[in-house]
C-alpha positions as CSV (number, residue, x, y, z in Angstrom):
1,X,11.6,53.7,-50.7
2,X,10.3,50.1,-50.5
3,X,6.6,49.1,-50.4
4,X,5.7,45.6,-49.2
5,X,2.0,44.9,-49.6
6,X,1.8,41.1,-49.1
7,X,3.4,39.4,-46.1
8,X,4.4,35.8,-46.3
9,X,3.6,34.1,-42.9
10,X,5.6,30.9,-42.2
11,X,5.8,28.5,-39.3
12,X,8.5,29.2,-36.7
13,X,11.7,27.1,-37.1
14,X,11.8,24.2,-34.6
15,X,13.2,25.5,-31.3
16,X,13.3,23.4,-28.2
17,X,13.3,26.6,-26.0
18,X,10.7,28.7,-27.9
19,X,8.1,26.1,-29.0
20,X,5.2,27.7,-31.0
21,X,4.0,25.0,-33.4
22,X,0.8,26.7,-34.4
23,X,2.0,30.3,-34.6
24,X,3.2,32.0,-37.7
25,X,5.5,35.0,-38.5
26,X,6.7,37.2,-41.3
27,X,10.0,39.2,-41.1
28,X,10.3,42.4,-43.0
29,X,13.6,44.1,-43.7
30,X,14.4,46.7,-46.4
31,X,16.6,45.1,-49.1
32,X,20.1,46.5,-49.5
33,X,20.4,48.8,-52.5
34,X,23.7,49.7,-54.2
35,X,22.9,53.4,-54.0
36,X,22.6,53.1,-50.2
37,X,19.0,54.4,-50.1
38,X,17.3,51.8,-47.9
39,X,16.3,51.6,-44.2
40,X,19.3,50.0,-42.7
41,X,18.5,49.4,-39.0
42,X,14.8,48.6,-38.6
43,X,13.4,45.1,-38.6
44,X,9.7,44.3,-38.4
45,X,8.4,41.0,-37.2
46,X,4.7,40.3,-37.8
47,X,3.3,37.5,-35.7
48,X,0.1,35.5,-35.4
49,X,0.4,34.0,-31.9
50,X,-1.8,30.9,-31.6
51,X,-4.2,30.3,-28.7
52,X,-2.3,29.3,-25.6
53,X,1.1,29.9,-27.0
54,X,3.7,32.3,-25.5
55,X,6.8,34.3,-26.3
56,X,9.0,33.4,-23.3
57,X,10.3,36.1,-21.0
58,X,13.6,37.3,-22.5
59,X,15.8,40.4,-23.0
60,X,17.3,42.0,-26.1
61,X,20.4,44.1,-26.8
62,X,18.2,46.5,-28.8
63,X,15.2,48.7,-28.4
64,X,11.9,47.1,-29.4
65,X,8.4,48.3,-29.9
66,X,5.5,45.8,-29.7
67,X,2.0,46.6,-31.1
68,X,-1.0,44.4,-30.5
69,X,-3.3,44.5,-33.6
70,X,-5.9,41.9,-32.6
71,X,-6.8,39.6,-29.7
72,X,-6.4,39.6,-26.0
73,X,-3.1,38.7,-24.3
74,X,-0.8,39.4,-21.4
75,X,2.6,41.2,-21.6
76,X,5.3,40.7,-19.1
77,X,7.0,44.0,-18.3
78,X,8.5,45.5,-15.2
79,X,8.3,42.2,-13.4
80,X,4.6,41.5,-13.8
81,X,2.0,40.2,-16.3
82,X,-0.4,42.9,-17.6
83,X,-3.4,42.5,-19.8
84,X,-3.1,44.0,-23.3
85,X,-5.5,44.2,-26.3
86,X,-5.8,45.8,-29.7
87,X,-4.0,49.1,-29.9
88,X,-1.6,48.5,-27.0
89,X,1.9,49.7,-27.6
90,X,4.8,48.3,-25.5
91,X,8.1,50.2,-25.6
92,X,11.0,48.0,-24.5
93,X,14.4,49.4,-23.7
94,X,17.5,47.2,-24.2
95,X,18.1,44.7,-21.4
96,X,14.5,44.9,-20.0
97,X,12.8,41.5,-19.4
98,X,9.6,41.1,-21.4
99,X,7.4,38.3,-22.7
100,X,4.0,37.7,-24.2
101,X,1.3,35.1,-23.8
102,X,-2.0,34.6,-25.7
103,X,-4.8,34.3,-23.1
104,X,-7.6,34.3,-25.7
105,X,-9.3,31.4,-27.3
106,X,-8.2,32.6,-30.8
107,X,-5.0,34.1,-32.3
108,X,-3.3,37.3,-31.3
109,X,-2.0,39.4,-34.1
110,X,1.0,41.6,-33.1
111,X,4.1,43.1,-34.6
112,X,7.4,44.1,-33.3
113,X,9.9,46.6,-34.5
114,X,13.6,46.2,-33.6
115,X,16.1,49.1,-33.7
116,X,18.9,47.4,-35.5
117,X,19.2,44.4,-37.8
118,X,21.6,42.6,-35.4
119,X,19.7,41.6,-32.3
120,X,21.0,39.8,-29.2
121,X,18.5,37.8,-27.1
122,X,18.8,36.0,-23.8
123,X,15.9,33.8,-22.7
124,X,15.0,34.0,-19.0
125,X,12.2,31.5,-19.4
126,X,11.5,28.7,-21.8
127,X,8.4,27.5,-23.7
128,X,9.8,24.0,-24.0
129,X,9.1,21.6,-26.9
130,X,7.6,18.2,-25.7
131,X,10.4,16.1,-24.2
132,X,12.7,19.0,-23.5
133,X,11.0,20.3,-20.3
134,X,14.1,19.7,-18.1
135,X,16.6,21.2,-20.5
136,X,18.5,24.3,-19.2
137,X,18.1,27.8,-20.6
138,X,20.2,28.3,-23.7
139,X,23.2,30.7,-23.9
140,X,22.5,34.2,-25.2
141,X,22.3,34.4,-28.9
142,X,23.0,37.0,-31.6
143,X,21.1,37.0,-34.9
144,X,21.8,39.1,-38.0
145,X,18.4,39.4,-39.7
146,X,20.0,40.6,-43.0
147,X,22.1,37.4,-43.0
148,X,19.2,35.2,-42.0
149,X,16.9,36.6,-44.7
150,X,19.6,36.4,-47.4
151,X,20.0,32.6,-46.7
152,X,22.7,32.7,-44.1
153,X,22.5,30.8,-40.8
154,X,22.3,33.8,-38.5
155,X,22.6,32.8,-34.8
């Protein structure tokens, strides 16, 4: 069993397709133990989404659960934007388009749980960095969160 009681929120890495300069996140994954007694296939992403920033519409290869802890936002699901607030839970099957946008004047605090430490993502929309507005959508990507958090490149 692992107990994590202090999350370290960091800025998002620069990304011309998913530009969130004021938002912060903290990834949590159970460290590998030689005895094999660890949670192998769950990843948690805690996020503070800054006012006006978005998580572009995208799909994943894995199941995902999103929970809104604080703030007012809109979630894209089943082809439409829907208002969500504290306590909202969004269950996302693999391959279903979803996104998130902060519609409040303050931050939105949410977290996501991914079923699996290797997650494929395909952006269907961009939140472009300044100067990249005309860039095309990127190719689908695959990230291994264990590799990423152990200092590998992921991707």
